[in-house]
C-alpha positions in Angstrom: 334.9 181.9 185.9 335.9 184.9 183.8 338.5 187.6 185.3 337.3 190.4 187.2 338.0 193.9 186.9 338.0 196.0 190.2 337.0 199.5 190.2 338.2 202.3 192.4 336.3 202.4 195.7 333.2 205.1 195.8 332.8 206.7 199.2 329.9 208.4 200.5 328.3 209.5 203.5 325.2 208.6 205.5 323.1 211.7 205.9 319.8 212.1 207.8 317.8 211.4 204.5 319.1 208.2 204.1 317.8 206.9 207.7 315.0 205.9 209.8 314.1 207.8 212.9 316.6 205.9 214.8 319.4 206.9 212.4 319.9 203.8 210.8 320.1 203.7 206.9 317.0 202.4 205.3 317.5 199.1 203.5 316.7 200.1 200.3 319.1 203.0 200.2 322.1 200.3 200.1 320.8 200.0 196.7 321.3 203.7 195.8 325.0 203.5 197.1 325.6 200.5 194.7 323.9 202.1 192.0 325.8 205.5 192.2 329.2 203.2 192.4 328.4 201.2 189.3 327.4 205.0 187.6 330.4 206.4 188.9 332.4 203.7 187.3 331.2 204.3 183.8 331.8 207.8 184.5 335.6 207.6 185.4 335.9 205.0 182.1 334.2 207.7 180.0 331.3 205.7 179.6 328.2 208.1 179.2 324.6 206.7 180.2 323.2 209.6 178.8 325.3 209.4 175.4 324.2 206.2 175.1 320.5 206.6 175.3 320.5 209.8 173.4 322.6 208.8 170.6 322.2 205.6 170.3 319.0 204.7 172.0 320.7 202.0 174.2 320.6 201.5 178.2 322.6 199.5 181.1 319.7 197.9 182.7 319.8 195.6 186.1 318.5 192.2 185.4 318.9 190.8 189.0 320.1 191.9 192.4 321.0 189.6 195.1 321.6 191.7 198.5 322.8 190.3 202.0 322.8 192.7 205.2 325.5 192.3 207.9 325.5 195.2 210.0 323.7 198.4 210.0 325.0 201.9 208.8 324.3 204.9 210.8 323.7 208.6 210.5 327.1 210.4 209.6 329.1 207.0 208.9 331.4 207.2 206.1 330.8 204.3 203.5 333.2 202.6 200.9 331.6 200.9 198.1 334.0 198.2 196.7 333.1 196.9 193.1 334.7 194.2 190.8 333.0 193.4 187.8 333.0 190.1 186.1 332.2 189.9 182.2 330.0 186.8 181.4 329.0 187.9 178.1 329.6 190.6 175.6 326.1 192.2 176.8 326.1 190.9 180.5 328.1 191.5 183.5 328.0 190.7 187.2 328.9 193.4 189.6 330.1 192.2 193.1 329.6 195.0 195.4 330.4 195.4 199.0 329.3 198.4 201.4 331.9 198.8 204.4 332.2 201.2 207.2 335.6 203.3 206.5 336.1 203.9 210.2 336.2 200.5 211.5 336.2 198.3 208.2 333.0 196.6 209.1 331.1 194.9 206.4 327.7 196.2 205.9 326.4 194.4 203.3 327.1 192.8 200.0 325.7 191.8 196.8 325.7 190.7 193.3 324.1 193.1 190.4 323.6 191.5 186.9 323.7 194.3 184.3 322.9 194.0 180.7 323.1 196.4 177.9 319.9 196.5 175.6 318.8 198.3 172.6 315.9 200.3 173.7 314.1 199.8 170.4 314.0 196.2 170.5 314.3 195.3 174.4 316.9 193.0 173.3 320.4 192.6 174.2 323.4 194.2 172.4 327.2 194.1 173.1 328.3 196.6 175.4 330.4 199.9 174.1 334.1 198.9 173.0 335.3 201.2 175.8 333.8 198.8 178.7 334.8 195.9 176.8 338.5 196.7 176.2 338.7 197.3 180.1 338.7 193.1 180.7 341.3 192.8 178.0 343.8 194.9 179.8 
């Protein structure tokens, strides 16, 4: 197993728009929380997705997601998304992510998200930017 890099937790609050009519977070919205945490990880490490797309025509793409739910989040909960990243190859990572309620430390859900880096012209994998690869060497 390759070593994992731990990212800073991403915090978010549950708003009405995230919930169903009973005030419970709609299951698909957890995917949004996980995505925001991955995007924030890139931003905090000076890796611009916009720059990758516009300057080099490259993209980070989700290859697969496996998500398990344990406890519902509800309206006005404060959530923490924890993320550990394992570099599988120079073009593929797995993000091990979990969402917890900050107030009572209850595990809401956890999942594994496989992310690849591709050349948009060919659709083929290519090596991640050096800035990302270097994080795993420190």
